[in-house]
BANU-207033 format. One line per field, with one value per residue (C-alpha): residue in three letters; x, y, z negated; chain. Coordinates in Angstrom, 3 decimals. Layout:
<sites>
r = c(ALA ...)
u = c(X ...)
v = c(Y ...)
w = c(Z ...)
c = c(A ...)
</sites>
This chain:
<sites>
r = c(MET ARG THR GLN LEU PRO THR THR ALA GLN LEU ALA PRO LEU THR ALA VAL ARG ASN LEU GLY ILE LEU ALA HIS VAL ASP ALA GLY LYS THR THR VAL THR GLU ARG ILE LEU PHE LEU THR GLY GLY THR HIS LYS ARG GLY GLU VAL HIS ASP GLY THR THR VAL THR ASP PHE ASP PRO GLN GLU ARG GLU ARG GLY ILE THR ILE PHE ALA ALA ALA VAL SER CYS ASP TRP ALA GLY HIS ARG ILE ASN LEU ILE ASP THR PRO GLY HIS VAL ASP PHE ALA ASP GLU VAL GLU ARG SER LEU ARG VAL LEU ASP GLY ALA VAL ALA VAL PHE ASP ALA VAL ALA GLY VAL GLU PRO GLN SER GLU SER VAL TRP ARG GLN ALA ASP ARG TYR GLY VAL PRO ARG LEU ALA PHE VAL ASN LYS LEU ASP ARG ALA GLY ALA ASP LEU ASP ALA ALA VAL ASP SER ILE ARG THR ARG LEU HIS THR VAL PRO LEU VAL VAL GLN LEU PRO ILE GLY ALA GLU ASP GLY PHE THR GLY VAL VAL ASP LEU VAL ARG MET ARG SER LEU VAL TRP ALA ASP GLY ARG LEU GLU LEU ARG GLU GLY GLU VAL PRO ASP GLN LEU ARG GLU ALA ALA LEU ALA ARG ARG ARG LEU LEU VAL GLU SER VAL ALA GLU LEU ASP PRO ALA ALA LEU GLU GLU TYR CYS ALA THR GLY GLU LEU THR GLU ALA THR LEU VAL ALA ALA LEU ARG GLU ILE THR ARG SER GLY ALA GLY VAL VAL VAL LEU CYS GLY SER ALA TYR ARG ASN ARG GLY ILE GLU PRO LEU LEU ASP ALA ALA VAL ALA TYR LEU PRO SER PRO LEU ASP VAL PRO PRO VAL ARG GLY ALA ALA ASP PRO ASP GLY THR VAL PRO GLU ARG ALA ALA ASP PRO ALA GLU PRO PHE ALA GLY LEU VAL PHE LYS VAL HIS ALA ALA ALA THR GLY ARG LEU THR PHE VAL ARG VAL TYR SER GLY THR LEU ARG LYS GLY GLU GLY LEU LEU ASP VAL ALA ALA GLY ARG THR GLU ARG VAL ALA ARG ILE LEU ARG VAL GLN ALA ASP ARG HIS PHE GLU LEU ASP ARG ALA VAL ALA GLY ASP ILE VAL ALA LEU VAL GLY PRO LYS ALA ALA ARG ALA GLY ALA THR LEU SER ALA PRO GLY ALA PRO LEU LEU LEU GLU PRO PRO THR VAL ALA GLU PRO VAL VAL SER VAL ALA VAL GLU ALA VAL ARG ALA THR ASP THR GLU ARG LEU ALA VAL ALA LEU ALA ARG LEU VAL GLU GLU ASP PRO SER LEU GLN VAL ARG THR ASP PRO GLU THR GLY GLN THR VAL LEU SER GLY MET GLY GLU LEU HIS LEU GLU VAL SER ALA GLU LYS ILE ARG ARG ASP HIS GLY LEU ALA VAL SER VAL GLY ARG PRO GLN VAL ALA HIS ARG GLU THR PRO SER ARG ALA VAL SER GLY LEU VAL TYR ARG HIS ALA LYS GLN ASP GLY GLY ALA GLY GLN PHE ALA HIS LEU VAL ILE ASP VAL ALA PRO LEU PRO GLY ALA ALA GLU VAL GLY TRP THR GLY ALA VAL GLU LEU ASP PHE ARG SER THR VAL THR GLY GLY ARG VAL PRO GLN GLU PHE VAL ARG ALA VAL ALA ALA GLY CYS ARG ASP ALA LEU VAL GLU GLY PRO LEU GLY GLY HIS ARG VAL THR GLY VAL ARG VAL THR LEU THR ASP GLY MET THR HIS PRO LYS ASP SER SER GLU LEU ALA PHE ARG THR ALA GLY ARG PHE ALA LEU ARG GLU ALA LEU ARG THR ALA ALA VAL ILE LEU LEU GLU PRO VAL ALA GLU VAL ALA VAL THR VAL PRO GLU GLU ALA VAL GLY GLY VAL LEU GLY ASP LEU ALA ALA ARG ARG GLY ARG ILE SER GLY GLN THR GLY ARG ALA GLY THR ALA GLU VAL THR ALA THR VAL PRO LEU ALA GLU LEU PHE GLY TYR ALA GLY ALA LEU ARG SER ARG THR GLN GLY ARG GLY THR PHE THR ALA ARG PRO ALA GLY TYR ALA PRO ALA PRO ALA GLY THR GLY SER ARG)
u = c(25.508 23.219 21.020 18.007 14.419 13.175 10.301 9.101 7.570 9.827 13.209 13.512 12.733 10.521 13.505 14.918 11.756 11.240 7.880 8.698 7.072 8.685 7.013 7.599 6.281 5.718 9.008 11.227 12.604 11.025 10.294 13.917 14.996 12.782 14.184 17.773 16.956 15.517 18.537 21.124 19.349 18.929 15.179 15.774 18.671 18.298 17.890 14.408 14.051 10.952 11.699 12.074 8.897 10.859 10.240 9.062 6.741 5.209 3.941 0.498 0.393 -0.952 1.896 4.475 2.814 2.423 5.745 4.171 3.177 -0.603 -1.081 0.815 2.965 4.407 7.754 10.045 13.811 16.630 19.463 22.111 20.057 16.898 13.712 12.401 8.756 8.622 5.618 6.224 3.458 2.090 3.374 0.522 -2.028 -4.952 -3.774 -3.157 -5.680 -3.330 -0.644 -3.083 -3.961 -0.294 0.832 -1.807 0.032 3.684 6.199 8.554 9.085 11.699 10.738 12.481 13.166 14.497 17.860 16.919 13.300 13.556 10.247 7.418 3.663 2.870 5.944 4.249 0.995 2.543 4.642 1.476 -0.146 2.823 2.574 -1.069 -0.173 3.024 5.243 8.997 10.861 14.244 14.838 16.731 17.738 17.890 19.224 22.400 23.880 21.460 22.371 21.318 21.306 21.875 21.795 21.865 18.907 16.925 17.702 16.667 13.321 12.845 13.434 11.173 8.354 8.064 8.782 11.177 14.848 16.958 19.996 22.321 24.593 26.341 28.396 28.429 31.705 31.553 28.603 26.172 27.899 30.902 28.963 30.684 29.942 29.434 31.289 29.612 29.664 28.791 31.817 33.896 34.510 34.164 31.803 32.501 30.805 32.845 31.115 29.670 30.469 28.267 30.968 31.030 34.535 35.052 38.045 39.419 37.786 39.390 41.860 40.047 36.824 38.211 37.730 34.191 33.341 34.572 32.503 29.398 29.911 30.184 26.822 25.322 26.627 25.339 21.886 21.669 22.774 19.962 17.369 18.526 19.133 21.670 23.660 23.522 24.972 27.932 28.464 28.565 31.074 33.427 32.548 32.069 29.865 31.132 29.881 27.766 26.142 25.468 23.832 21.701 20.623 19.748 17.690 15.759 15.244 13.954 11.504 10.178 9.780 11.872 14.025 14.718 17.981 18.904 20.907 21.671 22.608 21.567 19.373 19.581 23.373 23.257 24.874 23.713 21.379 23.511 23.863 20.120 19.415 21.876 20.136 16.708 17.940 19.739 17.245 13.728 11.636 10.845 7.295 8.468 9.538 6.093 3.360 0.815 -2.049 -5.196 -8.719 -12.089 -13.236 -15.280 -18.768 -17.231 -14.850 -11.639 -9.436 -8.051 -4.461 -2.665 1.130 3.247 3.565 3.077 1.525 -1.253 -4.659 -4.548 -5.377 -4.720 -5.854 -6.795 -5.190 -5.567 -7.691 -6.617 -8.810 -6.107 -6.705 -5.682 -8.081 -8.825 -5.840 -6.467 -3.395 -3.094 -0.749 -0.515 -0.353 -0.482 -0.756 -0.008 -2.104 -1.911 -3.410 -6.957 -7.837 -10.941 -10.877 -13.611 -14.306 -15.077 -17.110 -19.153 -19.553 -18.649 -16.186 -13.637 -11.553 -7.842 -6.892 -3.361 -0.856 1.482 4.642 4.175 6.792 4.730 2.933 4.769 3.950 5.686 3.571 4.058 2.910 2.065 2.139 3.196 2.960 4.826 4.240 2.701 1.170 -1.577 -4.358 -6.269 -9.684 -11.456 -14.280 -15.801 -13.294 -12.865 -9.947 -10.077 -11.599 -10.198 -9.569 -9.355 -9.297 -12.983 -12.655 -10.881 -12.322 -10.497 -11.756 -8.941 -9.358 -9.531 -7.579 -9.265 -10.991 -11.017 -14.208 -14.225 -14.010 -14.521 -17.272 -17.951 -20.940 -20.048 -22.136 -21.607 -21.464 -23.539 -26.780 -26.238 -23.104 -24.932 -24.894 -21.232 -20.420 -22.155 -20.026 -16.851 -17.649 -18.384 -14.983 -13.294 -14.855 -13.910 -10.256 -10.222 -12.443 -11.744 -13.969 -17.740 -20.515 -24.053 -27.034 -28.076 -31.760 -32.596 -30.800 -30.573 -26.886 -24.253 -21.822 -18.269 -16.569 -12.892 -9.972 -9.129 -9.206 -6.311 -7.812 -11.038 -9.186 -7.143 -10.292 -12.123 -9.151 -9.009 -12.628 -11.803 -8.708 -9.515 -13.143 -13.068 -15.872 -16.379 -17.475 -18.146 -17.169 -18.748 -17.073 -15.664 -17.743 -16.501 -18.204 -19.612 -20.583 -23.042 -22.617 -24.646 -23.277 -25.293 -26.776 -30.397 -31.438 -34.408 -35.907 -38.870 -39.905 -42.732 -43.161 -46.596 -48.120 -51.214 -52.579 -54.081 -52.185 -48.994 -48.262 -45.058 -44.234 -41.078 -40.660 -37.285 -35.697 -32.355 -29.739 -27.830 -24.597 -21.707 -18.480 -15.579 -13.761 -16.385 -17.066 -13.382 -10.766 -9.089 -12.011 -11.264 -14.837 -13.579 -16.071 -19.550 -21.522 -20.680 -23.695 -24.176 -26.976 -27.612 -30.917 -31.149 -33.526 -34.041 -36.517 -35.054 -33.607 -30.093 -31.243 -33.484 -30.622 -28.532 -31.461 -31.667 -27.943 -28.474 -31.371 -29.205 -26.570 -29.297 -30.187 -26.625 -26.930 -28.786 -28.598 -31.310 -29.251 -28.419 -28.828 -25.128 -23.815 -23.754 -20.644 -19.442 -22.638 -22.928 -26.271 -27.175 -30.239 -31.457 -34.851 -37.481 -40.518 -41.605 -44.882 -45.157 -46.504 -45.807 -42.168 -39.515 -36.023 -37.535 -39.726 -36.807 -34.546 -37.225 -37.667 -33.924 -33.750 -36.639 -35.673 -32.171 -33.509 -35.867 -33.069 -30.754 -33.418 -33.260 -29.515 -28.329 -26.598 -23.688 -22.025 -18.451 -16.241 -13.071 -9.829 -6.275 -2.865 -0.991 2.761 3.651 7.286 7.960 10.768 11.144 10.014 6.666 5.753 3.555 1.370 1.060 0.030 -2.623 -3.926 -4.152 -6.028 -8.470 -9.020 -9.963 -6.635 -5.243 -1.493 0.244 3.928 6.604 10.246 12.979 15.926 18.352 16.260 12.977 10.215 7.802 4.394 2.127 -1.590 -4.913 -7.171 -10.714 -10.438 -13.066 -10.762 -7.869 -9.525 -7.339 -4.771 -1.831 -2.369 -2.973 0.253 2.272 0.902 1.629 5.225 6.207 6.142 8.601 6.127 5.062 2.661 1.569 -1.629 -2.847 -6.245 -6.480 -10.022 -13.002 -13.745 -16.962 -18.077 -19.408 -23.172 -24.900 -22.272 -23.220 -27.020 -29.049)
v = c(11.336 12.589 10.081 10.326 9.864 6.308 6.287 2.708 0.922 -2.103 -0.330 -0.874 -4.101 -3.773 -3.996 -0.875 1.258 3.817 5.580 8.554 11.725 14.966 16.175 19.376 22.471 25.378 27.136 24.325 23.949 20.729 22.064 23.207 19.716 18.233 20.615 19.737 16.018 16.476 18.483 16.063 13.032 14.544 15.100 18.793 20.639 23.864 24.351 25.618 28.279 28.973 32.704 32.971 30.994 28.505 25.270 22.106 20.827 24.198 24.730 26.167 29.992 30.423 28.344 30.467 33.730 32.751 30.889 27.850 24.346 23.980 20.816 17.549 17.041 13.721 13.409 10.508 10.354 7.822 7.468 4.762 2.291 2.957 4.641 7.144 8.184 11.358 13.327 16.892 17.597 20.909 22.216 24.568 23.153 24.132 21.558 18.691 16.566 16.549 15.154 12.543 11.223 11.095 9.261 6.617 5.425 5.971 3.400 5.915 9.619 12.284 14.741 18.091 20.312 23.858 23.846 27.081 26.374 22.589 20.754 23.210 22.693 21.382 19.132 17.393 17.077 15.448 13.190 11.921 11.415 9.273 7.352 6.594 4.936 3.318 5.104 4.764 8.081 9.733 13.160 15.882 18.941 21.670 25.246 24.592 27.618 30.005 32.222 30.484 27.003 24.330 20.644 19.454 21.666 20.462 16.821 17.400 18.807 15.677 13.534 15.495 16.628 13.655 11.006 9.020 8.029 10.218 8.404 11.147 9.764 13.014 15.727 19.219 20.661 24.365 26.379 28.923 30.737 28.489 25.258 23.397 19.715 16.803 13.909 10.592 8.794 5.425 5.306 7.897 9.988 13.701 14.959 18.554 20.830 23.843 27.204 27.684 24.120 21.044 18.421 16.468 15.872 12.854 12.599 11.918 13.298 16.690 16.445 19.100 17.080 13.570 13.396 14.799 12.459 9.396 10.422 10.933 7.585 5.899 7.410 6.258 2.706 2.480 3.756 1.312 -1.595 -0.790 -0.941 -3.857 -7.393 -8.398 -5.215 -5.736 -9.227 -7.977 -4.981 -7.182 -9.487 -6.883 -3.532 -2.093 -2.438 -2.971 -0.676 -3.487 -4.310 -0.640 -0.100 -3.248 -2.257 1.314 -0.116 -2.426 0.291 2.720 0.216 -0.829 2.780 2.138 5.173 7.719 8.299 12.006 13.670 17.351 19.907 23.008 22.290 25.887 25.601 22.054 20.531 17.210 16.018 13.152 11.506 11.961 10.096 7.364 7.038 6.817 3.961 2.238 2.570 3.151 0.205 -0.905 -2.075 -5.637 -4.713 -3.593 -6.072 -7.156 -4.710 -5.812 -5.388 -5.148 -8.341 -10.839 -11.853 -14.929 -12.725 -13.467 -10.497 -10.782 -9.727 -8.793 -8.956 -6.510 -8.941 -8.028 -11.494 -10.924 -9.484 -5.700 -3.534 0.197 3.113 6.516 9.184 12.300 13.581 16.553 18.125 19.482 21.509 18.470 16.129 14.418 12.751 10.006 9.381 5.759 3.783 0.307 -2.279 -5.462 -6.740 -5.205 -2.643 -2.037 0.660 -0.038 -2.366 -1.982 -1.582 -1.935 0.939 -1.489 0.734 2.298 -0.946 0.879 -0.115 2.465 2.243 3.205 5.097 6.164 5.510 8.365 8.741 12.101 14.824 17.511 19.245 17.167 13.575 10.673 7.954 4.330 1.122 -0.418 0.060 -2.652 -3.300 -0.638 2.102 5.536 6.696 8.857 7.360 9.047 7.554 7.009 9.551 9.174 7.536 9.768 10.129 7.135 4.807 1.312 0.274 -3.477 -6.208 -6.843 -10.556 -10.169 -7.197 -6.006 -3.031 -1.017 1.346 4.941 7.805 9.580 12.824 15.545 17.407 21.027 23.691 26.955 27.944 30.847 31.761 31.799 33.255 34.278 38.025 37.588 35.661 34.037 32.309 30.412 27.105 27.511 28.143 24.897 23.000 24.696 23.842 20.221 19.972 21.513 18.939 16.155 17.217 17.985 15.775 17.992 20.637 20.398 22.283 22.627 24.932 26.747 25.809 29.180 31.650 29.583 30.526 28.146 27.428 26.189 24.557 23.735 23.360 27.008 30.577 30.105 26.850 28.643 31.675 29.438 27.582 30.799 32.066 28.727 29.234 32.708 31.653 28.179 28.846 32.576 33.256 36.403 35.289 37.047 35.358 36.029 36.362 33.065 31.204 28.364 24.978 24.553 21.292 20.459 17.971 17.005 18.165 15.832 12.348 11.400 7.985 5.775 7.839 5.947 6.448 4.631 4.895 3.665 4.468 2.943 4.318 1.289 -1.825 -2.711 -0.356 0.685 -0.105 0.306 0.772 1.895 2.734 4.521 6.179 9.134 10.520 12.700 10.921 11.680 14.827 15.928 19.180 19.967 21.910 19.681 17.365 16.134 15.316 12.080 9.944 11.248 8.277 5.429 3.101 0.138 -2.320 -4.075 -5.629 -9.293 -12.135 -11.261 -8.465 -6.485 -8.594 -7.736 -6.398 -3.921 -2.968 -2.071 -0.049 1.900 2.700 3.939 6.106 7.614 8.486 10.168 12.320 13.667 15.612 18.499 19.389 21.144 24.189 25.738 23.008 22.099 18.546 16.671 14.911 13.058 11.127 7.746 5.989 2.770 0.812 -0.731 -2.151 -2.340 -4.087 -5.308 -6.093 -9.411 -7.747 -4.032 -3.950 -3.446 -2.059 1.160 1.562 1.063 3.374 6.072 5.466 5.710 9.044 10.649 9.132 10.619 13.977 14.053 13.056 15.771 18.422 17.568 16.847 20.473 20.550 22.990 24.525 23.663 25.831 24.784 25.955 26.081 25.742 28.886 29.495 33.194 34.229 37.933 40.263 40.299 43.916 43.043 40.173 42.270 43.551 40.099 38.542 41.213 40.704 36.926 37.419 39.741 36.954 34.576 32.782 30.570 31.056 27.711 28.610 31.178 30.632 33.054 32.682 35.114 38.256 36.637 34.985 32.224 32.309 29.285 29.511 27.849 30.295 29.935 29.568 32.282 34.790 34.063 35.433 38.333 37.686 37.593 41.234 42.313 40.632 42.278 45.679 45.102 43.927 46.174 43.130 41.115 38.719 35.366 32.718 29.195 27.440 23.863 22.385 21.510 20.122 21.834 23.754 25.022 28.279 31.319 31.588 33.108 31.910 30.095 30.177 30.427)
w = c(10.484 13.274 15.084 17.310 16.177 16.853 19.303 19.091 16.142 16.428 16.122 12.367 10.482 7.413 5.075 6.754 6.380 3.618 3.208 0.996 -0.266 -1.408 -4.617 -6.549 -8.230 -5.847 -4.896 -6.218 -2.684 -1.438 2.058 2.358 1.254 3.994 6.616 5.704 5.879 9.374 10.497 9.121 10.590 14.038 13.753 14.517 16.115 14.149 10.420 9.587 6.892 4.797 4.541 8.325 9.080 11.199 9.291 11.009 8.280 7.357 10.889 10.130 10.543 7.002 5.575 7.356 6.327 2.669 2.411 0.740 1.796 2.095 4.142 3.737 6.841 8.030 9.809 10.745 10.922 11.052 8.523 8.244 10.262 8.259 9.440 6.901 7.136 5.089 3.825 2.615 0.096 -1.240 -4.561 -5.451 -7.878 -5.622 -3.075 -5.506 -3.610 -0.598 -2.913 -4.286 -0.831 0.172 -2.957 -2.370 0.757 -0.236 -1.464 -3.083 -3.692 -4.347 -7.098 -6.640 -9.661 -9.921 -11.757 -13.507 -14.450 -14.953 -15.189 -14.447 -14.975 -11.502 -11.682 -14.611 -12.673 -9.596 -11.836 -13.538 -10.137 -9.082 -12.378 -11.640 -8.337 -9.639 -7.099 -7.841 -7.816 -7.543 -9.090 -7.228 -9.263 -6.624 -6.528 -8.528 -6.759 -8.504 -11.439 -14.637 -13.083 -15.723 -14.785 -18.413 -19.376 -16.351 -17.207 -20.823 -19.622 -17.472 -20.559 -22.919 -20.635 -18.284 -20.938 -18.796 -19.026 -16.681 -15.251 -13.998 -11.267 -10.320 -12.023 -10.412 -9.159 -9.970 -11.241 -9.794 -6.871 -7.360 -6.877 -4.035 -4.536 -6.898 -8.441 -7.583 -10.932 -9.390 -7.059 -8.965 -5.858 -5.182 -2.483 -1.401 1.141 2.235 2.678 6.140 7.211 7.450 7.085 3.846 2.496 0.259 -2.051 -5.503 -8.634 -9.444 -12.320 -14.338 -14.174 -14.589 -18.355 -18.154 -15.268 -17.194 -20.222 -18.041 -16.351 -19.731 -20.738 -17.428 -17.850 -21.431 -20.445 -17.533 -19.742 -22.179 -19.395 -17.218 -18.617 -15.939 -16.494 -20.261 -19.897 -17.848 -20.134 -23.241 -21.564 -20.080 -21.609 -18.097 -15.002 -11.471 -8.748 -7.236 -10.585 -11.292 -7.880 -8.229 -11.731 -10.687 -7.831 -10.169 -12.806 -10.171 -8.713 -12.128 -13.294 -16.425 -15.604 -12.889 -11.001 -11.054 -8.269 -7.782 -5.159 -3.268 -0.265 0.978 1.206 2.635 -0.435 -1.819 0.946 2.307 -1.139 -1.647 1.599 0.623 -2.759 -1.122 1.059 -1.813 -4.662 -3.327 -2.084 1.451 2.319 1.620 -1.911 -3.078 -4.063 -1.418 -1.083 -2.920 -1.583 -3.292 -5.014 -2.985 -4.219 -5.858 -7.871 -5.984 -5.102 -1.548 -0.851 2.348 2.606 4.615 7.500 11.183 11.710 9.129 10.161 10.477 7.439 7.106 4.954 6.367 4.159 6.300 9.154 11.251 13.896 16.194 19.327 21.377 19.578 16.302 14.609 12.045 9.870 8.750 6.525 8.022 5.228 7.304 10.842 14.220 16.097 19.857 22.020 23.171 20.286 18.161 14.378 11.774 9.381 6.570 4.242 7.053 9.032 12.237 14.969 16.157 19.330 19.259 22.411 21.429 18.623 17.714 15.661 13.944 13.673 11.901 14.821 17.478 18.422 20.141 21.690 20.583 22.181 18.816 15.042 12.613 8.872 6.918 9.507 8.942 12.224 13.682 15.768 18.559 19.268 15.932 15.856 12.400 10.025 6.963 4.566 2.234 4.838 5.372 8.978 9.375 11.975 12.820 12.152 8.791 6.873 3.758 1.711 0.076 -2.855 -1.575 -3.168 -6.069 -5.063 -7.712 -8.571 -7.304 -9.994 -8.059 -5.625 -3.266 -1.134 2.586 5.386 8.988 9.568 12.734 12.311 15.705 14.327 11.577 13.459 14.413 10.754 9.772 12.307 11.044 7.426 8.340 10.024 6.978 4.654 7.082 6.906 3.176 0.960 -2.072 -0.461 -0.854 0.922 -0.409 -0.093 -3.256 -3.773 -5.354 -3.069 0.126 0.407 1.731 -1.111 -0.524 -3.522 -3.933 -6.301 -6.846 -5.622 -3.182 -1.861 -0.926 0.419 2.748 3.841 4.685 6.683 8.528 9.607 10.882 12.824 14.089 14.985 15.732 13.268 11.234 7.760 4.482 1.232 -2.147 -5.526 -6.844 -9.434 -11.627 -11.875 -15.382 -17.067 -19.832 -22.673 -25.759 -29.110 -31.352 -31.265 -30.626 -31.933 -31.160 -28.345 -26.901 -23.305 -21.546 -17.803 -16.661 -13.305 -11.718 -8.468 -6.805 -5.809 -7.641 -10.532 -12.293 -15.914 -17.980 -21.714 -23.107 -26.432 -26.137 -28.336 -26.881 -28.319 -27.134 -26.242 -28.613 -27.507 -24.969 -26.842 -27.455 -25.487 -22.907 -22.105 -18.585 -17.586 -16.023 -17.989 -17.353 -18.655 -21.003 -20.744 -23.045 -23.801 -27.123 -26.062 -27.013 -26.353 -22.704 -23.538 -20.641 -17.766 -16.592 -13.244 -15.095 -17.442 -14.379 -13.043 -16.321 -16.029 -12.469 -13.628 -16.368 -13.780 -11.718 -14.734 -14.994 -11.747 -13.391 -17.077 -19.124 -20.074 -16.721 -14.143 -14.234 -14.045 -17.367 -18.676 -21.759 -22.583 -24.290 -23.774 -25.576 -24.513 -27.783 -26.853 -24.155 -22.820 -19.401 -17.656 -15.790 -12.617 -12.746 -13.909 -11.231 -10.784 -9.420 -12.505 -14.890 -12.896 -13.040 -16.764 -17.351 -15.547 -17.419 -20.779 -20.636 -19.463 -22.441 -24.820 -23.514 -24.153 -27.855 -28.092 -28.488 -25.111 -24.883 -21.849 -20.843 -18.650 -16.792 -18.390 -17.081 -18.693 -17.719 -17.857 -17.506 -16.977 -17.651 -18.756 -22.541 -22.789 -21.163 -23.516 -25.818 -23.010 -21.459 -24.787 -25.265 -21.733 -22.192 -25.469 -23.700 -21.156 -24.010 -23.710 -26.482 -26.778 -27.207 -27.007 -26.227 -25.267 -24.264 -21.922 -20.256 -20.738 -19.777 -21.767 -20.854 -22.472 -22.230 -22.904 -22.196 -20.366 -18.944 -15.175 -14.627 -16.364 -13.994 -10.862 -9.763 -12.499 -10.072 -9.106 -12.701 -13.840 -11.081 -12.089 -15.781 -15.151 -12.205 -9.926 -12.038 -13.670 -12.247 -13.414 -12.628 -13.626 -13.598 -14.569 -18.259 -18.371 -19.962 -23.155 -24.804 -23.197 -25.075 -25.461 -22.454 -19.957 -16.782 -17.105 -13.919)
c = c(A A A A A A A A A A A A A A A A A A A A A A A A A A A A A A A A A A A A A A A A A A A A A A A A A A A A A A A A A A A A A A A A A A A A A A A A A A A A A A A A A A A A A A A A A A A A A A A A A A A A A A A A A A A A A A A A A A A A A A A A A A A A A A A A A A A A A A A A A A A A A A A A A A A A A A A A A A A A A A A A A A A A A A A A A A A A A A A A A A A A A A A A A A A A A A A A A A A A A A A A A A A A A A A A A A A A A A A A A A A A A A A A A A A A A A A A A A A A A A A A A A A A A A A A A A A A A A A A A A A A A A A A A A A A A A A A A A A A A A A A A A A A A A A A A A A A A A A A A A A A A A A A A A A A A A A A A A A A A A A A A A A A A A A A A A A A A A A A A A A A A A A A A A A A A A A A A A A A A A A A A A A A A A A A A A A A A A A A A A A A A A A A A A A A A A A A A A A A A A A A A A A A A A A A A A A A A A A A A A A A A A A A A A A A A A A A A A A A A A A A A A A A A A A A A A A A A A A A A A A A A A A A A A A A A A A A A A A A A A A A A A A A A A A A A A A A A A A A A A A A A A A A A A A A A A A A A A A A A A A A A A A A A A A A A A A A A A A A A A A A A A A A A A A A A A A A A A A A A A A A A A A A A A A A A A A A A A A A A A A A A A A A A A A A A A A A A A A A A A A A A A A A A A A A A A A A A A A A A A A A A A A A A A A A A A A A A A A A A A A A A A A A A A A A A A A A A A A A A A A A A A A A A A A A A A A A A A A A A A A A A A A A A A A A A A A A A A A A A A)
</sites>
């Protein structure tokens, strides 16, 4: 079914809109899936190929050169009377923040898995990200035409590693090179794609597969009946489920997250994409099917909500900013209301009004102008000059502050400087634009060396950012050796520390008296500490000895103290502070005095709390020929890696280990040399672990 891209916001009602993301581990084939969707729906007239550098969504030169997705790209297409707004997300762990921002604004997603590798490390990471935002998913097991492809093994890895109930609705016809189609277990029909042809042929289930298909359908029906009350009632009464009941139950199970529908195919060979689109329309939610968006609580404690209704006041969330050559594009998910060209919007958090000059439907690097955007849309705006990713844009007369996406803390830093001294100011502008587009990047000036330091999520992330400066801004820059971001944490408790802050210099003075206990949070000094909880502040003061406003000031002061630890000036994490007592002065006590006292009291406590250094570690999965396992194990041990598992399959072995991130710089080249180019590895953040003595000091 080939249809033209809709060019006006009002073509599809809200019930016929699907806002979807494509999620996967790197090289699982999600960009190829996206390209086939665009081709089949008429969004493109030629199939784009990753290996040829002709894809629509991977349009950046670096993406085409490296053969990976780096930047989330939005496209729109039309299928069976439904508009599908699709975001192709990166699969590499260094660009997980792009995935996070995309998931925040999506109603559903398709998780793509390699039929040979099954669930890979980054697959787990993106799955957990989707869990955090409650995004319903379908699973698509791709590359069934590859040697070693095994649908059952991939499904088993979904069950065991993702801790969900896979509901397999298709049975492959043929295997590896002989894979030609699938049996649809819901309708009990065969779907076959002939070699070299695009047409899908539908027919009866092949005789040689009928028994297996009936057995698989029975398993599907039983699993669905266990998860859906309505299906269970019909199953108990008749011993079977009708097609309508099965579809309705799968839809409800998918939306609730109780299970995941699993489809299969080969995107490269154009097999399995039409059923995937049909499943997305049938099972994944429309904007009307998700709960109303909730804003920040009002002063009286009520939590405002805004339904997906074009008649409601406008509310949208900025999830991406792109400084294109033609101007600044602000990507917005519209949650409620209607927006027209020329209208003004309030950036709620910043308190600034932005004017919308144009509204665009985005097709990767191409755009189609709209006269308006309505609830449920994903569009790009031209006009807003300062709205950042995570900002809420709202109708000026009805502000609503939405929760922004979580931004991960950078773990790797490099020093960046312009080769020519005259380009220093241009470099500052280029770095500011980079940070505007990618909030997971941070720029600071090292107080000791005066160098400009760029921090990001990994070595590749920073490498791509530096190359972007060179290409987009025409700047020659030199980049230093990567350095990891260490943390500090106390290893023992300090009880009853007394700190008195008294200052008198004429006029009103400052007075605050505190007694605090400081202790490490459980697990903060162990391998795998995430660093997500920096401070757990509590107060046990009774009798009003310290007023509540001063207690809050002490907590703020403690947070100030975490910026720089006593060991090496690194940020402090994993601290529990309990305010046990205090005293005030009727005239000289103030919030400022207690905040200052809190800062200095915690600093003093940390100096006596045996602070230890933490370094970021990564979970590494290395796939190598069996004969190279010994050398790889020895190399990982030399890199201070902790081996956690080893599995073998078809002449190859996969070794998993936890390795300090600092030891992984340059590992890709070393692994290729050790395995004659046959070894590959993936890594994902695994938190922090205690670092050896003498590491990370300044």
